[in-house]
C-alpha positions in Angstrom: -0.7 -9.8 11.3 0.0 -10.6 7.7 1.8 -13.4 5.8 1.7 -14.1 2.3 3.5 -17.4 1.2 4.1 -17.9 -2.9 0.8 -16.2 -3.9 0.3 -16.8 -7.6 -2.8 -15.4 -9.7 -3.3 -15.7 -13.4 -6.4 -13.7 -15.4 -6.7 -14.8 -19.0 -8.9 -12.0 -19.8 -6.1 -9.5 -18.8 -3.0 -11.1 -19.8 -1.9 -10.7 -16.0 0.0 -12.8 -13.7 0.9 -12.2 -9.8 3.7 -14.1 -9.1 4.8 -16.1 -6.1 4.3 -13.0 -4.0 5.8 -13.9 -0.2 6.2 -11.1 2.4 4.9 -10.4 6.1 4.1 -7.5 8.1 4.3 -7.8 11.9 1.8 -6.0 14.2 2.1 -2.6 15.1 3.5 -1.4 11.5 2.3 0.7 8.6 3.1 -0.9 5.4 3.0 1.0 1.9 2.2 -1.3 -1.2 3.8 0.6 -4.2 3.9 -0.3 -8.1 3.1 1.4 -11.3 -0.5 1.1 -12.6 -1.1 -2.3 -13.1 1.2 -3.6 -11.2 -1.0 -5.6 -8.9 -1.6 -3.9 -5.9 -5.4 -3.9 -5.9 -5.4 -7.8 -7.1 -3.5 -8.6 -4.1 -5.5 -6.5 -1.7 -8.6 -8.5 -3.3 -6.7 -11.9 -2.7 -6.2 -10.7 1.1 -9.8 -9.8 1.4 -11.0 -13.3 -0.3 -12.3 -11.7 -3.0 -10.2 -13.4 -5.3 -8.8 -16.8 -4.8 -5.0 -17.4 -5.3 -4.0 -20.0 -7.8 -1.3 -21.0 -5.6 0.0 -19.9 -2.3 -1.7 -19.4 1.2 -2.7 -15.8 3.1 -2.7 -15.5 6.8 -4.3 -12.9 8.7 -3.4 -13.1 12.1 -2.9 -16.7 11.9 -5.9 -17.6 10.2 -5.9 -18.8 6.6 -8.2 -16.6 4.6 -9.0 -19.7 2.3 -9.6 -22.0 4.9 -10.9 -20.0 7.9 -12.5 -17.2 6.1 -14.7 -16.1 9.0 -12.0 -15.5 11.5 -9.6 -14.2 9.0 -12.2 -11.3 7.5 -13.2 -10.7 11.0 -10.2 -8.9 11.7 -9.9 -7.0 8.7 -11.2 -3.3 7.9 -11.1 -2.1 4.4 -11.5 1.0 2.3 -11.7 0.2 -1.6 -12.1 2.2 -4.7 -14.8 -0.3 -5.3 -18.4 0.6 -4.1 -19.1 -3.0 -2.5 -22.0 -1.3 -0.1 -25.8 -0.7 -1.3 -25.9 2.9 -2.9 -29.4 3.1 -2.2 -29.3 2.7 1.7 -28.2 5.3 3.9 -24.8 5.5 5.5 -26.4 4.0 9.0 -28.4 1.4 7.3 -25.4 0.2 5.0 -23.4 0.1 8.7 -26.1 -1.7 9.9 -26.4 -4.2 7.3 -23.1 -5.4 7.1 -21.8 -4.5 10.3 -23.7 -8.0 11.4 -21.0 -9.9 9.6 -18.5 -8.4 12.0 -18.3 -9.6 15.7 -16.7 -6.4 16.9 -19.5 -3.8 15.1 -20.4 -1.1 17.3 -22.9 1.3 16.0 -22.3 4.0 18.3 -18.5 4.1 17.2 -19.5 4.0 13.5 -22.2 7.2 14.3 -19.1 8.8 15.9 -16.8 8.5 13.2 -19.2 9.9 10.7 -19.7 12.8 13.0 -15.9 13.3 13.3 -15.8 13.1 9.3 -18.5 15.4 8.7 -20.7 12.6 7.3 -24.5 12.8 7.5 -25.6 9.3 8.7 -29.2 9.7 6.9 -27.6 10.4 3.7 -27.9 7.7 1.0 -24.6 6.2 -0.3 -25.4 7.2 -3.8 -25.4 10.8 -2.9 -21.8 11.2 -1.8 -18.8 12.2 -3.2 -16.0 9.9 -4.0 -14.0 11.3 -1.1 -16.9 11.3 1.1 -17.9 7.6 0.1 -14.1 6.5 1.2 -14.4 8.7 4.5 -17.6 6.4 5.0 -15.8 3.0 4.2 -13.1 4.3 6.5 -15.9 5.0 9.3 -17.4 1.8 9.0 -13.8 -0.2 9.0 -12.9 1.5 12.1 -16.2 0.8 13.8 -15.9 -2.8 13.7 -12.6 -2.7 15.5 -10.3 -4.9 13.0 -6.7 -5.9 13.5 -5.7 -5.0 10.2 -6.5 -2.2 7.8 -6.4 -2.7 4.4 -6.5 0.5 2.2 -6.6 0.9 -1.4 -5.3 4.2 -3.0 -7.8 6.4 -0.8 -5.5 9.5 0.0 -5.8 11.0 -3.4 -9.4 11.5 -3.0 -9.0 13.2 0.4 -8.5 17.2 0.9 -5.5 18.1 2.6 -6.9 18.9 6.0 -8.6 15.3 6.1 -5.3 13.7 4.9 -3.5 15.1 8.1 -6.2 13.7 10.1 -6.1 10.4 7.9 -2.5 9.9 9.1 -3.2 10.9 12.6 -5.9 8.2 12.8 -3.6 5.5 11.3 -0.8 6.4 13.6 -3.2 6.0 16.6 -4.4 2.9 15.3 -1.0 1.3 15.5 0.1 2.8 18.3 -0.8 -0.1 20.7 1.6 -2.7 19.0 -1.4 -5.1 17.9 -2.7 -3.4 14.8 -1.5 -3.1 11.7 -1.9 -1.3 8.4 -1.4 -2.1 4.4 -1.9 1.3 2.3 -1.5 0.9 -1.5 -0.7 4.2 -2.5 0.8 5.9 -6.0 1.5 8.9 -3.8 5.1 7.7 -2.6 5.3 11.0 -0.3 2.6 9.7 1.9 5.1 6.7 3.1 8.0 9.3 3.8 5.5 10.6 6.5 4.0 7.1 7.9 5.4 4.1 6.3 7.5 1.8 8.2 7.5 -1.0 5.9 7.7 -0.7 1.7 6.5 -3.6 -0.3 7.2 -3.0 -4.0 5.6 -4.6 -6.9 6.5 -4.3 -10.5 4.5 -6.3 -13.4 3.0 -8.7 -10.9 6.3 -9.7 -9.4 7.8 -8.7 -5.8 10.7 -6.5 -6.2 11.2 -6.0 -2.4 9.7 -6.1 0.9 11.7 -4.3 3.6 11.5 -1.8 6.3 11.8 1.9 5.2 15.3 2.8 6.7 17.1 -0.5 5.3 15.5 0.4 2.0 16.7 4.2 1.8 20.3 2.9 3.1 20.2 0.1 0.2 20.5 2.5 -2.5 22.1 5.9 -3.8 21.2 8.5 -6.5 24.4 9.3 -8.6 24.5 12.7 -10.6 27.0 14.2 -12.8 28.5 14.3 -16.5 27.4 11.7 -18.6 30.6 10.1 -19.4 31.0 9.3 -15.6 28.3 6.4 -16.4 31.3 4.4 -17.3 32.9 4.4 -14.1 30.3 2.9 -12.0 30.2 -0.7 -11.2 27.6 -2.3 -13.5 26.6 -4.8 -11.2 25.4 -2.3 -8.7 23.7 -0.1 -11.1 19.6 -0.3 -11.3 18.9 2.3 -14.2 20.7 5.2 -15.2 19.4 8.1 -17.9 21.0 10.5 -19.7 19.9 14.3 -20.7 22.1 16.2 -22.5 25.6 16.1 -21.1 24.5 14.8 -17.6 23.4 11.6 -16.1 21.2 10.3 -13.1 21.7 6.7 -12.0 20.3 4.5 -9.2 22.6 2.2 -7.7 22.5 -0.4 -5.0 24.5 0.9 -2.0 26.7 -0.6 1.3 28.0 1.3 3.9 31.5 0.8 2.8 31.0 1.6 -0.9 33.0 4.8 -2.4 32.0 6.8 -5.2 34.0 9.0 -8.0 34.5 12.4 -6.2 33.1 14.1 -9.1 30.0 12.6 -8.7 27.1 13.9 -6.5 25.7 11.4 -4.2 22.2 11.3 -2.3 19.9 9.3 -0.5 16.6 8.6 -3.1 13.3 9.1 -2.0 11.1 6.0 -2.4 9.8 7.7 -5.8 13.2 7.8 -7.0 13.7 4.3 -6.5 10.3 3.4 -7.6 10.9 5.5 -10.8 14.1 4.1 -11.8 12.9 0.5 -11.2 9.9 0.9 -13.6 11.7 3.0 -16.2 11.6 1.1 -19.5 13.7 3.0 -21.7 16.7 2.1 -19.3 20.1 3.2 -20.8 22.4 0.8 -19.4 
């Protein structure tokens, strides 16, 4: 469904470069896009939407190159962004009808049904809605034109707990036929513990890894123990370690046959643990 080949993009004004990003997501899966603020998550989504043009590389949406076959590629994408790309002075329904004409499968009745489900008044102007309601509107519109791919940029932080549960349920249903996919950019890594099938991690504009969640969690271990035990850890396997008082916590790469000092506490890290140790700048190694 999504395939990126050596994507790069440089911004002189921000002194930021997205460098040689390559990964793919098959149909029928939810991929979490994680990374610290400024890692390049939103930039990458904007490139997938064709809002930016890559300096180098190609992006394919369901086999269509976003640069050379833009209409077909965009017809298969639904999105929810933090930016407001719709007309704030139009009602929700007028916005949907206005932008829906650019999508071959837009369904007005479906949009109204989703608005009712999300407790949105179609007759209200977009500018009168709260941040969370505006994101719900975008989600309703995205679903109303039956995309094959949903690109979602940090929406869940603005949803109340009840709607977050419904949101996850809709995403699970969306991919259940094996023909649809979701890319969810989020800093709430706990979301991915619930629904993520794949995890793609950006750090300072570079790809750290893109893999399925089970393989990811099996590839690392979190070690804890007395600080001097840091000396027994194989430095080739050490990602990052930090000391506090007389104790240390370390993230290491792991293979199924690896053994560890019996005095160390060994656990499977969370996705948050893995991201934390990779981005920690004051690494003690």
